[in-house]
C-alpha positions in Angstrom: -41.5 70.6 0.7 -37.9 71.4 1.6 -38.2 74.9 -0.1 -41.2 75.8 2.1 -41.7 77.3 5.5 -44.9 77.0 7.6 -47.1 79.8 9.0 -50.2 79.7 11.2 -53.3 80.1 9.0 -54.8 82.7 11.3 -51.6 84.7 11.3 -51.3 84.5 7.5 -54.9 85.7 7.1 -54.3 88.6 9.5 -51.2 89.8 7.7 -52.8 89.6 4.3 -55.9 91.4 5.4 -53.8 94.1 7.0 -52.0 94.7 3.7 -55.2 94.7 1.7 -56.7 97.2 4.2 -53.7 99.4 3.7 -54.4 99.2 0.0 -57.9 100.7 0.6 -60.2 97.7 1.0 -62.6 98.0 4.0 -61.5 95.9 6.9 -64.1 93.2 6.8 -63.9 92.8 3.1 -60.1 92.6 3.3 -60.4 89.8 5.9 -62.7 87.8 3.7 -60.5 88.4 0.6 -57.4 87.3 2.6 -59.2 84.3 4.1 -60.2 82.8 0.8 -56.8 83.6 -0.7 -55.0 81.8 2.1 -57.5 79.0 2.1 -56.1 77.7 -1.2 -52.6 77.4 0.3 -54.2 75.7 3.4 -55.6 73.1 1.1 -52.3 72.9 -0.9 -53.4 74.6 -4.1 -50.7 77.3 -4.1 -51.4 78.1 -7.8 -54.6 80.0 -6.7 -53.5 81.2 -3.2 -51.4 84.0 -1.7 -49.1 84.2 -4.7 -51.8 86.2 -6.3 -51.6 89.0 -3.8 -49.0 91.1 -5.6 -51.1 91.2 -8.8 -54.2 92.3 -6.8 -52.2 95.0 -5.0 -50.9 96.3 -8.4 -54.4 96.3 -9.8 -55.8 98.2 -6.8 -53.0 100.8 -7.1 -53.8 101.6 -10.7 -57.6 101.2 -10.5 -58.1 98.1 -12.5 -59.7 96.7 -9.3 -61.8 99.1 -7.3 -61.2 98.9 -3.6 -64.7 99.6 -2.3 -67.3 99.5 -5.2 -71.0 99.8 -4.8 -72.6 96.6 -6.0 -75.9 97.1 -7.8 -78.7 94.7 -8.9 -79.3 95.5 -12.6 -82.1 93.0 -13.2 -84.3 90.7 -11.1 -86.9 88.2 -12.2 -88.0 85.6 -9.7 -85.1 83.3 -9.0 -82.7 85.2 -11.2 -80.7 88.4 -10.7 -77.9 90.2 -12.6 -75.4 91.8 -10.3 -72.9 94.6 -11.3 -69.9 94.1 -9.0 -68.1 97.3 -10.2 -64.8 95.5 -10.7 -64.3 95.2 -7.0 -62.1 92.5 -5.2 -63.1 89.2 -6.9 -63.3 86.9 -3.9 -65.5 89.3 -1.9 -67.7 89.8 -4.9 -68.0 86.1 -5.6 -69.1 85.4 -2.0 -71.7 88.1 -2.3 -73.0 86.7 -5.6 -73.3 83.2 -4.3 -75.3 84.6 -1.3 -77.7 86.2 -3.8 -78.2 82.8 -5.4 -78.7 81.1 -2.1 -81.2 83.7 -0.9 -83.3 83.1 -4.0 -82.9 79.3 -3.7 -84.5 79.4 -0.3 -87.6 81.0 -1.8 -87.8 79.4 -5.2 -85.9 76.2 -4.9 -83.2 77.5 -7.3 -81.3 80.8 -7.3 -79.1 82.2 -10.1 -76.9 85.2 -9.9 -75.1 86.4 -13.1 -72.3 88.7 -11.9 -70.8 91.1 -14.3 -67.8 93.5 -14.0 -66.0 91.1 -11.7 -62.3 90.5 -11.2 -60.3 87.3 -10.5 -61.9 85.2 -7.8 -58.9 83.0 -7.0 -60.4 79.5 -6.8 -63.9 78.5 -7.8 -63.8 75.8 -5.1 -64.4 78.5 -2.4 -67.9 79.5 -3.6 -69.3 76.1 -4.5 -67.9 74.8 -1.3 -69.6 77.5 0.8 -72.9 76.8 -0.8 -72.6 73.1 -0.1 -71.6 73.7 3.5 -74.9 75.5 3.9 -76.9 72.6 2.5 -77.2 73.8 -1.2 -75.8 72.3 -4.3 -73.5 75.1 -5.6 -72.4 75.6 -9.1 -70.2 78.5 -10.4 -68.1 79.3 -13.4 -66.4 82.3 -15.1 -64.8 83.5 -18.3 -61.2 84.8 -18.4 -58.5 86.2 -20.6 -57.2 83.7 -23.3 -54.8 81.1 -22.0 -55.8 78.0 -23.9 -55.5 77.0 -27.6 -58.4 75.1 -29.1 -59.0 73.5 -32.5 -56.3 74.5 -35.0 -55.2 77.5 -33.0 -51.4 77.9 -32.3 -51.9 80.5 -29.6 -54.2 81.3 -26.7 -57.7 82.1 -28.0 -60.0 81.4 -25.0 -59.8 81.2 -21.2 -59.6 77.9 -19.5 -62.9 78.9 -17.9 -63.0 76.9 -14.6 -66.1 75.3 -13.2 -66.9 74.2 -9.7 -69.7 72.0 -8.3 -70.3 71.5 -4.6 -72.4 68.8 -3.2 -73.4 68.5 0.5 -72.1 65.5 2.3 -72.6 63.8 5.7 -69.9 66.1 7.1 -71.2 69.6 6.7 -67.8 71.1 6.7 -66.3 68.8 4.1 -68.6 68.7 1.1 -67.8 67.0 -2.3 -66.3 69.7 -4.5 -65.2 69.4 -8.1 -63.1 72.4 -9.2 -61.6 72.1 -12.6 -60.3 74.2 -15.4 -61.1 73.3 -19.0 -57.4 72.9 -19.7 -55.3 69.8 -19.0 -53.8 71.9 -16.2 -54.5 75.4 -14.9 -51.9 78.0 -15.9 -51.2 78.6 -12.3 -50.4 74.9 -11.8 -47.9 75.0 -14.7 -46.2 77.9 -12.8 -46.3 75.9 -9.5 -44.6 72.9 -11.2 -42.0 75.2 -12.7 -41.3 76.7 -9.3 -41.1 73.3 -7.6 -38.9 71.8 -10.4 -41.3 69.1 -11.5 -41.4 67.6 -15.0 -44.6 68.3 -16.9 -46.6 65.8 -18.9 -46.4 66.0 -22.6 -50.0 67.0 -23.2 -50.2 70.1 -21.1 -49.4 72.8 -23.6 -47.7 74.3 -26.7 -44.9 76.9 -27.1 -45.2 80.3 -28.7 -44.8 78.7 -32.2 -47.7 76.3 -31.5 -45.4 73.2 -31.1 -46.2 70.6 -28.4 -43.9 71.0 -25.4 -43.5 69.8 -21.8 -41.3 72.8 -20.9 -43.1 74.9 -18.3 -41.5 78.2 -19.4 -42.4 77.5 -23.0 -46.0 76.7 -22.1 -46.3 79.9 -20.1 -45.1 81.8 -23.1 -47.5 79.8 -25.3 -50.7 78.2 -24.3 -52.2 75.4 -22.3 -54.3 72.7 -24.1 -57.9 71.7 -23.4 -58.6 68.6 -21.4 -60.0 65.8 -23.5 -59.2 67.8 -26.6 -62.6 68.8 -28.2 -64.4 68.1 -24.9 -62.6 70.7 -22.9 -62.6 73.1 -25.8 -66.4 72.7 -26.3 -67.0 73.2 -22.5 -64.9 76.4 -22.5 -66.9 77.8 -25.4 -70.2 77.0 -23.7 -69.0 78.6 -20.5 -68.0 81.8 -22.4 -71.6 81.9 -23.7 -73.2 81.2 -20.3 -71.2 84.1 -18.8 -70.1 86.9 -21.1 -72.8 86.5 -23.8 -75.6 86.2 -21.2 -74.3 89.2 -19.3 -73.9 91.3 -22.5 -70.4 91.8 -21.4 -66.8 91.3 -22.6 -65.7 88.1 -24.3 -62.3 86.5 -23.6 -60.5 88.4 -26.4 -62.1 91.7 -25.3 -60.9 91.1 -21.7 -57.4 90.8 -23.0 -57.6 94.2 -24.6 -58.3 95.9 -21.3 -55.8 93.9 -19.1 -53.2 91.2 -19.8 -52.2 90.5 -16.3 -54.8 87.8 -15.5 -56.7 90.0 -12.9 -59.6 89.8 -15.4 -61.5 93.0 -14.8 -64.9 93.0 -16.6 -65.1 89.2 -16.6 -68.5 87.6 -16.0 -69.4 84.8 -13.6 -72.6 82.8 -13.0 -73.6 81.4 -9.6 -76.3 78.7 -9.2 -77.7 77.4 -5.9 -80.1 74.4 -5.8 -82.1 74.0 -2.6 -81.8 70.3 -2.0 -85.0 70.3 0.2 -87.0 71.3 -2.9 -86.1 67.9 -4.4 -85.6 65.6 -1.4 -85.1 65.9 2.4 -81.6 67.1 2.9 -80.7 64.3 5.5 -81.9 61.6 3.0 -79.9 63.2 0.2 -76.8 63.3 2.3 -77.3 59.6 3.3 -77.6 58.7 -0.4 -74.4 60.6 -1.2 -72.6 58.7 1.6 -73.9 55.4 0.3 -72.6 56.1 -3.2 -69.2 57.2 -1.9 -68.9 54.1 0.2 -69.7 52.0 -2.9 -66.9 53.8 -4.8 -64.4 53.4 -2.1 -65.2 49.7 -1.9 -64.7 49.2 -5.6 -61.8 51.6 -6.3 -59.0 51.5 -3.7 -57.6 54.0 -3.0 -60.4 56.5 -4.0 -60.8 60.1 -2.9 -64.0 61.9 -3.8 -63.6 65.3 -5.5 -62.1 67.7 -2.9 -61.4 65.0 -0.3 -57.6 65.4 -0.3 -58.0 69.1 0.2 -60.0 68.6 3.4 -57.5 66.0 4.6 -54.4 68.3 4.2 -56.4 71.2 5.6 -56.7 69.5 8.9 -53.0 68.7 9.0 -52.0 72.2 7.9 -54.2 73.9 10.5 -52.1 72.1 13.1 -48.7 72.3 11.4 -49.0 75.6 9.6 -49.7 76.5 6.0 -46.7 75.6 3.7 -45.4 78.5 1.6 -42.6 78.3 -0.9 -39.7 80.6 -0.2 -40.2 82.2 -3.5 -43.8 83.1 -2.7 -42.7 84.4 0.8 -40.1 86.7 -0.9 -42.8 88.1 -3.2 -45.2 88.8 -0.3 -42.5 90.6 1.6 -41.6 92.6 -1.5 -45.1 94.1 -1.6 -45.1 95.0 2.1 -46.5 92.0 3.8 -44.8 91.8 7.2 -43.9 88.1 7.8 -40.9 88.6 10.2 -40.8 86.1 13.0 -44.1 84.3 12.1 -42.8 81.1 10.6 -42.9 77.8 12.6 
């Protein structure tokens, strides 16, 4: 990464949290928001990392994101709850919602929190991962503004509606985590490849006229395409129904009317926690997981389980510093993040 500089993860989190606190977010909430934001860059997923701070600050300034909302439980029935997050900071809200699901899973074996009036949560990985690190199977997904064309559409008509599943492993701190958008590539990844000058595959998107293209700028002006064609499209539709319809809240096209920036106020998310001990003893489950991963690694070389590469680079970047592209550094500094003298 010749166009990148490195910064200590702890320092990066501190500087981001300071700027978010200045924008009105309470200190502990700001630190959690910053930690999850920087965590994506730590694991080398810059599409969902600190590059998103300027958009969040802008939304805080004009009220699309509320700096310190009061969360409220709208409905509760056994293992299920509906949480109104008041369009507060999305990462903090998502952690809180998954905690609601985990609390219920401890009592009932399963916990489900449907969160409405949420904003962009960064990366779904963060919440499924935290559940798995605590010994639960964590599942979460969200709807979003249209970015993906499906069927015969020649423009974005639905969000790429990411889904994450976290499974506890032998190493508590490094669970198996699948985090994927329903598109061939997330919109942020298209932007990352554009910034890094990489050539895009031919099946990632269409231009504004609906023509297939591998030009990143054209795709960003057009739409991404679903993974597996009808399979990704069908999953995106079902996720829309599992979130917005179930919450009685805004569908993808209605989100776009209120905000076109991608901060996604009024989006809906669902968080599910499964208590492994309700099914099988957790140590036995973890051992079964390890046996299966060992089998896959013996049959498919090299093989990385979902999320494994992120844990590997995390360890390296904790030592060497988080890599940040110079363009992202300039954007952070332009919105008041003081990064002078902190790079390695």
